N, C-alpha and C positions, 0 to 999 in steps of 0.2 A: 753692377761693377763697383769694385772697391779699389783702394790704393794702398791698404795695409798701415795706415796712420790712425791709430786708436785715438779717439776724441775723449773718451771718458771710460771709467771703471763703474759699472752698475752693481748692484747687490740684489741676488735672487731672493725674492720675498715668498714666492711659492714655486714648487716644482712637484708636479703631479703627472702621473702616467695614466691615461685613460684609453682603453681600447688599442693599446700600443702605441697611442701618440702621446709625447711629453709637452706639457703644458708649463710653460714658464711666466711668472710674473716678475718683472725686473723694476727696481727702483733707480732711476736715473733722470732728475728733472731736466739735466742738459739735454739729453737725447729725447725724453718723452715730449718736450716742447715742439721738437722738429717733426715728429712722427706722426703720420696719419694711418688710419686703418688701411691695410693693403700696400703700405710702403715696405720697402726691403731694409733690413738692418743686419749687420754682421755681429754675431754674438760668439766670442772666442774664435772668430774667424769662419763661422758657420752663417751663410746667408739664410736669413728667415724672413717670414712675412709677419707684420704686425697684425694682430688679431683684436687687440685692444689697445686704446690710446687715452691717456690722461695727462694731467699737467706734471705728475710726479713719477708715474709708473706706465709701463706699457706690457702688453702680453704677446707672445709668440708661441708657435707650436713647431714640433719636430717630429716627423714621421719616421717609421722603423728603418728605412734605408739611410736616413741621416744618423739615427742612433748608432747603426752598426759601422758606419765609417768615421765616427768622430767621438769625442769624449763627452758628449752631452748627456748620455745616460747616466753618467755618475755625478752630475751637477746637483748639489743640495741646497736647501734653503740656507741662506746666510752667506753662500759663496761670492766671491768677487768675479765678474767676467768682463772681458774687454768689449768695447762697442765701437763701432763704425757706421756712420749713415752712408748711403749710396752716394757714389759721386755724381755730380751734376757736370753736364756738358760745359766746358770752359774752366772748370776747377783745375787748380795745380795738381799734378801727380807727384806728391812728395816722395812716395815709395816706389811701388810698380803696380801694374795691372793685376788685379786680384779679383777672382770671379766669386769668392765665398763658398766654392764647391771643394770642400775638404777631401783631399785623396787617401787619407790615413792618419795614423797615430804614430808618434815617435815617443821614446822613452828617454829620459834624462839619464846619462851614465856617468857624468862628472861635471862638477862646477867648480871654477877656480876664479879667486878674485885677482884682478890685474889692474893695480893702480887707480882704483875707483870703479872700473867697469868690470865685467865678468866674462870669461869664457866659459862656453858651455858645450858639452859633447853629447849628441843624441844617437842612440840606436835606431836604424829605420831599415824597413823590409828593403831588400835588394832591388824588387821590382820598381819602388820609388826612388831609391838612392841614385839610380842611373840618370834621373833627370836633373841632379845637382853638380855643379861645377864650381871650383874656386873662383870667388869673385861675382857669381851668380846671385839670383834672388830665391829666397824661399819665405814663406809665410808661416809662422808659428803662433797658434792662438790668436790669429788676426793680425799680427805684427810683421811688417815688411822688413826682412833682415838680409844682410849679405853673408854668403857662405864664406868660411875662411878656409877651411879644408875638408876634402872628401876622402874619407877611407873605404876599405871594402865592405865594412858593416855599419859605419858610423860616419857623421859629419860634424863639424865644429862651427860656432857662430861666436861672434864677440858682441857685447851688448853695452851701450853707454849707460852712464848713470841716469839721464833723464828717461830713457826708456825703462829702465829697472823700476824707477820711481812712478811712472805714469801708466804702466801696464801690470798685469799679473806675472809677467815673467820675472819679476823681482822676487818672487815667492817660489821659483822653481828649484827644486833640490834634487839629488839623485833619486830615481825611482819615480819622479813626477811624469805624467803623461801629458802631452800637447798635441793639438790638432796641427797637421801639415797640409799646405797646399804648394805643390811645386810648381815651378814656373810655366805659365800657360803657353810661352813660345816653344818651350823645350818639349812639350808634347806634341805641338803642331809639327816641328820639324821631324820628330820620329815618325809621325803618321805619314807625313808626305814622303820620307824616305822610304818606309816600308812599302807603301804603295807603289812606289817606282820600281822597287825590287820585284814586287808581285806582278807587275806587267812586262817585266823583261824575261 
């Protein structure tokens, strides 16, 4: 479990697909020092397991199912990625509860400056858009954000200067793709509601 508060940006030093599995080697001394083999780490919002661990770098792998639902299949050597370690019991939840189970991919439609912050509009599949509500939570590339507006085919978020500098969202431009995880509780509410209808 994560909270959507990115602790560091890592640099991809190696990206290789073998047997359909993506193998990444990521440089981030801050994160690597905290990771042991078998530990969970979120990479651009995707929960992965550390397969290698060192003082400056660590390795992770992503299976075809993960690649099909996220942007990891397009990650190249030299790319920057958002990183977050799994939350510990008793940690503050600065963002919201995030599983690291990416639901899909959104495309940036428009990016506008707004007195130092930025407003961004993203297009999203209707099947996922129904889980978003104004003032609700959404995770983009592992970053916990508040939804500003929701339309029929898109949604808007506002991003403060610190987040723009501390995460890869500062480099988002029209056409950029980002990983999306919708709010966990919204999915449970729908599930319980539908089950109740099916029983009646």
